[in-house]
N, C-alpha and C positions, 0 to 999 in steps of 0.2 A: 458629436462625431466618433462611426465605427473604427477601431484601428485597423490599416490596411491589410488585406488577407496576406498569408505568407508567399504566396505566386505571384503577386503583382509588383508591378514596376515600380510603386511607391515603398514596398518592402525591401526591394534589390535596390533601391537609389532613393535610402530617404536623405531629406532634402537637408542641408547643413543648415545650423542654427544660425540666426542673422547676428553678424557682429561686425568687428574691423575688420573682416577680409570680401565683406559682401562690395563693399566699392570695386576692388578690383574681379570678383566673379561677374559683377554685373557690366563690365566692360568686354568680357569675353566675346570675340568673335563666333566663338561654338557654343555646344551644348557637351559639356563633359561628360554627360550621360550616353549620349548617340557617341563618344570617342569610345568611351570605356566598350559599350555595346561591338562597336565594330571591330577595335583591336581584339579582343577576347573571347567573345560570344558569349551567349545567356547562359548555355550551360558550365561553363568556366565562372564566371561571375557566381552563379548559385553554388557551383562548389564552394568558391571561396569562402561564399558567404556564410554557409553550412559549418566550415573547416573554425572561421574567428569565432560562431557564436559560440559554437561549442568550448573552444578555449575560453571564452567570455564569461559562460555562464556557472563553469566547473571549478567550486574555489579551490582544486588541486592547480591549476593554474593563474590563483590569484597572484599578482604582482609582489614580492616581500617587502616593499618600500624600498629604498635604497641602503636599508644594512646591510652590511658584506657577511654573507654566508661564509662561514669556514669551507673548503675545499670539500670536506669529507659528506659533509651536511646539502652542498653544492650537488653533489652526485648521485647520492641520494635522493632528493628530490628531482634531479632529473630521470633518474632511472623511472620512478614512479609514474614519472609522466609517460615517461616512453610506455611503459605499462597499459596506461590509461588511452594512449594513443591506437593502440591495437582493438583494444575494445570501443573504440569510437567506430572501427571499423571501415575508416576512410580508405585504406590501401586493398581494394579489392581487385584482383587480379586480374580479370574479364573487363572493366571498366577501363585499367592500363592499355592494354590489347586492343581495346575497342577506340579508347580516346587518350593516346599516349600521352597528350599535352597536360592531362590530367595529372601525370607525376610531376613535371614542372611547377603547375601550379600547386600542387601540394608543398613541393621543397621552398616555394615562394613565403606560402603561407607561414609554415613553421621556423624559417630563418628569420621572419619580419619578426616572430614572437621571439625566437631564443636559437641561436646557431648551435649552441651546445646539443640541444634537443636536437634539431632538423640533422645536424650530422650524426648524429648517434645511431637515429633510426637511418639515413639513408647508409650512411656504412653495412648496417645489418643486413638490411633489405635489397636496398640497389646494386651494391658493390660485391657484397659477398654472396647474397642471393644469386645475383644475376653472372656471376662468375661461375658458379657452381652448374647454372643452367645452360650458359651459352659453353662453357668449357667444359662440362661433363658430356653422360651420355645418359642410357635409360635406369642405367643403375645407381645413380644419383640423384634423381627425382626424391627419393625416400627422404632427403634432406628439407625440401621445400616446404612441406607441411609444417614440420618442425620449426623452419622459423618464422612462420607466420601466426604460430600456437606461440614462439616464444620458449618452446619447450629447450632450443637449444639457444644462443646467440653468437653471433659471428663477426670477423673481423679480415682483415686482406693483409697478409705478411711478406711481402715484397722487400722492402728497404731494412739494409742491416746499420748496424753502427759506424759500418768504414765504406759502405756503398749505397748510393740514392740513384742517382741518375744515370751509373754504368750499369744497367740490370746484368749485363751479361758476366761481370764481374763477381756477382752475387756467389757467397760462399757456403752455406748452408749444403747439405749434399742430403741425396737419397739413393741410398746403394740397396739394390734387388738381392732376395735372397731366394733363389728357387725352392729351395728345400723348404720353408715355411710357407712360399707363396706371400713374403712380405717387403716392405722397403723399411730400410732402418733410416731414419731420417736422425741427421746428425750435424751437432755446430762444431767446427773444430776448434774456434777459440772465441774468447768474449767478442773481439771485432766482428766474428760473423754472426752474433746475435739480431735478430729481428728487434726493429727500433724504429720508435714514432707511429706504432701502429695502431689507430683509434679504436676505442673499444678493448682493446687487450688489457689496459691495465688493472681493472678488476673486475669487468661484465662478460668476458668473451670467453665461451664452452670450447668454441672451435674455432680454428682459423684457417683458412685457403692460405698455404705456407709454398712459396716458390723455393726450388731446390734445386741443385745439380744433379741429374737423374744419373748414375755409375750403374754399367752391367757387369755381373760376375767377370767377365773376359778383360776388365778393366776400360773399355769403353766408355766418354762422358757424351750422352747426348744434349747436354746442354738442360737450362731451363726449364722446369715444368713444376707446374702446380698439383699438391695434394690436399686433400682435406686432413687435418690432423686435429684430434682431440686434444685441447690444452689444460681445462679442466673439468672436474665431476661437476655436472648441472644439480646432484642434489645437495653438494656442499661448498661448491664451488672452491673445492681445496683443487692443488695443481696435479693432475695427470703425473704417474712416474715416469721420471728420467726429463722431466719438464720442469724448468726455471722460468716464473714467470712473474711480471712486477709492472710497476707504474713508474714512468718516466720523470712525475712529477708537474709544479708548476709551470704553465705556462705565460706566454704575452697574454692569451685571449682564451676564448671557449674552454674553459676551466670547469664545466661540468661536464665535459668529455674526458673519458680515462686513455690516457696515450699510453702505451705500455711497450714493454721488451719480453724476448722470449729466447729462452736458450735450451738447446735438444740434445740430450745425452743416449743415441744411441736406442731413440725411440721406435717403436716398432709398429708401423701401422699394416692393414690389410692391402696386398695388393689393387683391390678393385676400389680405393681411395686416390689411385692417380686420378686426375680429372683428364678422359682420354680422348675428347674431339682431336686434338692436334697430333696426340702420339700416345704410343700404349704397351705395354709391356704382357707379351704371352703367359703363360703359367711356368712354361719350360725356360723363360728368361731370354726371349727373343723381342726385339725392340721391333715396331712396326708403325709407319707413319703414312700419310698421303702426300706427303709434302717432300717435294725432292731437294727444296733449298733448307737447310737450317734457318737461316736469316726469316724465310717467312712464315717458318713454325712457330718461332720465338715472334714475330708480327702479331700471328694470328693468337695465339697463346695469350699474348698481353693485349688482345683489343680492347677488353673491358676499360683500359687506363682510356683509352680514346672516349667512352663512355663516360667516365669521372670527369674529363677536362670539360666536352661539353656542359656536365652539370654545373662543373666550378665558373665557365661563363657565366650562366643562367645564376648562380650564388653572388658573384661578383655583382650584375647588373642589379639583387635584390639588394643589395647595401648602399649602392648609389641610390637608387629609388629613393627609399630611407632617407637618405641624406639629402638629399635635393629638395625633399618634402620640407624636411626641417627648415631648412633654411631658408627657403622660398618662403614661405608662410611668416619667419621670422621679418625676413628682409619686406614683405609686403605692409607690415605690421609697425614695424619699429622705424620712428620717426625722428630725424636729427636734422638740424640745419634745415634752412629754406632761402626762397629768394628775398623774404624779406625780413626783418629783424621777430616779428610777431608771428611768425609760418614754419612749422615744421613739416616737412615731408617725406614720405616714404624714402627709406634709404634704396628699396625698389628702382626707385626713379635716378639713381646717380648711374652714371655710364659705369664706376668702376666695382658696383654691384653686378652690372651686366656680367660680370665674368662667371655668373654660376650660370648663364643660359646656356651658353655652349655644353655643358655636361647633362642641363636638362634632355636637351637635343642628343646628346651621344646616348643617355638614358634609352631615347624610344629608340634610336638606331640599331644600338646592342640588343634589346629585349627582341625586338624582330629579328635579328640573325641570328640568338641563342635558339629562339624556336624553331626556325628553319631549320638549321644545323641538328637540332634533337629529332626532327622528323627524318632527316636525311639518313642519322643514324639508326633508327626504327626502321629505314628500309635497308640498310646494311644488314642488321642482325637479323632482320627476316630471311635475306639472302643466305645468310650462312646457316640459319637452321635448317633451311630448306633445301641443304645441299648443293645451292647455288654453284659451279665452278667454271665459270664465263669468265671470257677478258673482261669483260664490262663490270661484274661483280668485282673483280681485283684490282681494278682501275676506281674504281666508287672508293674502296677501302683505302687505297693510297692518297685518293682525293681528299678524303675526310679525317685521317689522318693527319693530311698537311694543314687542315684548315684547323683541326682541333688543336694542333699544336702551337701555333700563331694567335689562335683566336683567346685562349686562355691567359697569354700575356697582356693582349691588349687589352681585355675586358679588368682585369685584375688589377693592370695597372691605372688604366682610367679610373676604378672606382677609388684605388689607393689616392691618386691624386685629386680625384672631386671632393672624395671627404674630408682632407684637410683643407681644400678650399673652402666647403663647405663650414669647417669648424670655422677657420680664418675671419671668413665675412657674417660671422654670428658674436662677433666680439668676443667680449670676456665670458658671456653667456653662453657660447658656444663651448667654454671650456670646462663646462660645471657638468660633470657626471650624470646629472640626473635628466640631460638633455641628451645625451645616448651619441652623439658624436663620438666620443673618447672611445666608446665601446664599440661602434662599427669600424672606426678603424682598426681597433686592436684583431676583431673576429676578420675583417677582411683579408688583413695582411698575410696568412696563412695561405691565401688561394693563389698568393705569387711563388708559393714553394711548392707544396705537396702535387700528386701525379705529374709531376717534373717541373725543375726550378726554371723558372719564365725563360733567361737567356739561354739555357741550354736547349730546351723545347725550338725556339724559331731556327736551331740550325736544321731541325725537320723538314720544316716548311721550304726553308733556302734549297737545301737538297733536293727536295722533290724540284723547284721549279729550276735550278739550275739544270737535273737532269734532260726536263725538256727540252732546253737548250743543245744540250750535247745530242741529243737523238734527233735533230733537226737538220735539215738538207742547207744547201747555200741560198733559200729563198728565206728560211729560218726555221723557228721550230714547227712541228706539226703537233699540232694542239687541238683535242677536241674530247673534251672530259664530261662524265657523266651529269655532272654539276652544273657544266658550263664557267666553274671558275676562272680556268685559264684559256679559253676559248680566243682572248681578243691577242694573246700571243701569236695567231694566225699571221696578225698584220703586222708585226715584230717591226722588221725593216721601216715600213711606211708613217708607224706612228712616231719612232724614233725623230724621222722627216718635220713631224706638227712642231706646232709654236702656239703659242697664248695669243689668243687674236679676239680678244671679247671688246667690243666697243663701245660700251655704254654701262653705267653702275645698273640700270635696269637689267641687261642681259645679264649681268653678272649672279643674279639671284637666284635661280635656277640649280638644281643639284647635276644638272649635265655637264655644267661649266667644270666643278674641281674633278666630275668623274672622269670627263677627259685629260686633266691632268694628271689624273692618279693612273691613266692607263699610260702617260707617256713616263712619269716617274717610275713605275714598275719595269718598265721597258729599258729605261736607263741604269736602273739599279741592277737589274739583271746584267746586262752588257758590262756595268764595269764589273758585278762580282767575277764574271767569266772572265774577263782581261786580268783582274787581280790573281785569281786562281792560274790562270797558263802560265803567267808571267812569274810567278812563285816555283811552279815546277819548272818551267824552264831555266830558273838560276840555280838549280838542284835542290828543291826543299822535296821531301816526300810527302805523300798525299798528305798524312796526319799535319806536317809542319804547316803545307800550303792553305789545309783549308783554317786552322789555327790562326795562321796570317793576316786570315781574308773577313774576319767575323765583325770587327769592332764599327767599320764605316762601309762596310760593303754588305755582307751576305744577313746582318742583323737588319739593318735597316731596307735591306729589301724585303724581309719576312716580314717586318711590320706593315710598311707600305702596300703591301699585296695584299694583306689583311685588312686594313684599312678600306681598300678600294672593294673587297669582297662586302664588307659590310653596308659602306654606301652604296652598291649596285643593286644588293638588294631591297634596302629602304628605297632606294630608287626607284625602281620597279615594281615594289609594292603601293607605294606612294602617287604613281602615274598610271594605276591599272583603272579601266574605265568603270569597275567595281565602287571604286570609293565615293561615297556619299556627296556630291556639292558643296555641302556647308562643312566638311571637314577637310576637303584638297587644300585649299591655301595653308592652313595652319599645318597639314603633315609635310604640304612642301616644302613650306618655307624651316619646318626642325632638319629635313634632309640636304638642305642647300646650308644650312647652318654647321651642321655637324661635319658634312665636307669640306667645307671651305676653311673652318677651322681646324679640322684635322691638317689640311693641309698646308696652311697657313704654318705649322712647327718643320715643313718642309722646303722653307723659303730658299735658304741657302743653295740648296741641291737644284732648285729650279731655275735659279739663277746661272749658277756654275754649269749646269749643263745643257742652258742655252734655250728650254722653256721660257723662261721670263728674259725680257731685256728691256733696260730704261726703267727710271724707278715708279713709271707708273702702273706697271703691272703688280708689283706690291703693293703699291698703295689702294689700287681697286679693290684687289680682295680684303685689307684692311678694312676699307668705308662698307666693302658686301656684309661684312661680317658685323659692323657695328649698324648698319641699316636695316639686315634681320634682327637683330636684340632687340630693337627698338621696336619694329612690329610684334615680335614676340613679347614684348614687356606686358604687353597687357592681357596677354592670354597665360601668363605663365601661373598664375593660382589656380586656373581652372585645369590647366595641364598636370599638376602635381596632384589635383584631388582625382584627377584618373587612376592616377600610381598609389595613394596612400590606401595607409589599411586602415581600419579603426582606431582611434584615440588609444584604446586599450591595448592594442597592438604595438601601434608607434612609439605608446610608452616616451612621451619628450613633452615634457610642460608648454616649451614652447614652440613646438608644431604642431599643436592641437588644431582641430577644425575650426573652433569657436573665433579663433585669432585672437582672443583674450589675452595677448602676451604675458603684460603684466602682472594681471589678476593670476593666473595660473604658475609663472614663475612663483609670486610670494608665497601664496597658499602651499607649495611645493616644497620651499624653503623650509616654512613654519612647522610642516608635518616631517620634518626630518627629525630623527631620534636626537633625543637630547640638546636640541637647539636651543634651548633655551638655561638649559640646566649650569650650575658654576662647573666647572672643569675638576674633576676626581682629584686632582694635583694641585689644588690650589693653596694647599700649607706649603709646598715648595717655593710659593713666591712671595708669601704673605709672612712667614716666621723663619722662613731661611735662607738670609742674604748670603750672597758671597762674600767671600775673605778677600778681596780682591791684590791680587799680587800674591796669594801664598804658596803657590805652586809654581812660581817662578825659579830657574835654576839660581842657586847661591855661588856658583862659580864665582 
């Protein structure tokens, strides 16, 4: 029989080997291949297959077994793989502009393989490169070909040792000298050292450095980005006046070199100020198109929104891998049964169904990440095209609010989901070879970089409270470009609504949690506004009032708003007429399960505010969640087949597509280094017995 041609569907979707997972695959209510095509599209699927095949066929990307590489060796290997990545030519700018989701697909592929590699490439090209492109002007385009040829290697230096989230308080300075037409970049002390900067530790030759811009007359115009050379590309030795180094081992992603830098009166040309939001003339006059310094700072930090949106996708990738491993394990791990001689897969037990809401969350958040990324592309195109319309400004504010809450929601959901997957796999989940521990550690920084999650949520609640503040007696006037807050037009009417679902069957549609979430967001918006007003009336300053309104009001408001937005987008996607009929039921069940499960975490608020009354409402939501899990249980394996990368990339013996759980585990254990060898320290046991009590005190 001839092998399938490269462009055929059989090559794109090779059949899984028949094995222990076949029983669940045969019971699926839909074709996993049809669902993959519907969600991703053939072009993206072929692109992913090209990337995965290239990695698997290249010896440089061979998995080193489970032996621990030294940090130095790991970083060397990671850099060699980074160079090979550019040789593959996956990252073509014209492709990215024509099909922006290709970039997310690439991050997905590389992250599934190794986050140290994915993050290194992402920081160099997307964060460093796009910051220069978006924040600079024509005079900075010279850097772009050097980025893609790796003639230079870049990093994004904002955070300092003593400041992170409070960007306005960064202390690195840039004093302009009109006599030489240069900026003098300087770190006043070690607390102002740039810190935690990815790629800076050992690799980067250039950095986008954020510094306070000072003019000769003494006026400070705030934080601005500059391109600063920190190492000689020919020797990788520091440039004069630059002290640059590595911050050491981290909890995860140790193939990525995070570093620090201090600058001692380092002179750079005037032209190396990235000048889209503010510029300095040769004579020393500051010019900016922005009247408000806060707007200018927001525009210059716009690349952070791009980073946050990508972190949402990165978090979802981690959740994809975890649920693939845990659900394939659950479908093949048999324990106990209705009779003594019969064991059934643990997936049949209700307690194991705790994985299914995370599967639903993966699908909902994945769709949200892609749609928000496309919104971001629209925003960037407007900025580059010089669009200064009111709609463009409002789009920027809305995306900033959505990105600021979506990063916390996605990274925390992945964090909790990976832990649930680890525990659901019992002791085998604790084996490093099965990768759940690595996923947990590699996902953890998503909760922190590009803005601490809890701090970021304040950006979203501030946006929502601002809408209420500008409203009239009938409620806020809301009409946003992405329509995420349009429902607030009916704010007073929504607050009067109550949960009125009559039957369990009626509760199984995502429209039910959607309506409940609209009420919840309106309720929390009112509570947050009242709390802030109460604090101010009692004499608190604006700063104190906001500080005292976060924990039970504003923080909950931001998260609930984002959960509503994710649910709404997935609901709209799954209820479109273009959804193929065979896929409608499973997609709508995923949406309903995600919505009800997320909503159930706010049950106390729903009762406290009066949306729920009587015990029946809470019980109905719980019953609906269990009913949806029961309906999705037989589809779980097919649903993870849609998400799962090839076994080589997944790199988890108990998550392999053949389902041969014990055979794969056993062979992997036996292939471990020195597994059958006698301990090198055996003589310490055999010949050197302890003199019991010889070290006890003689007093």
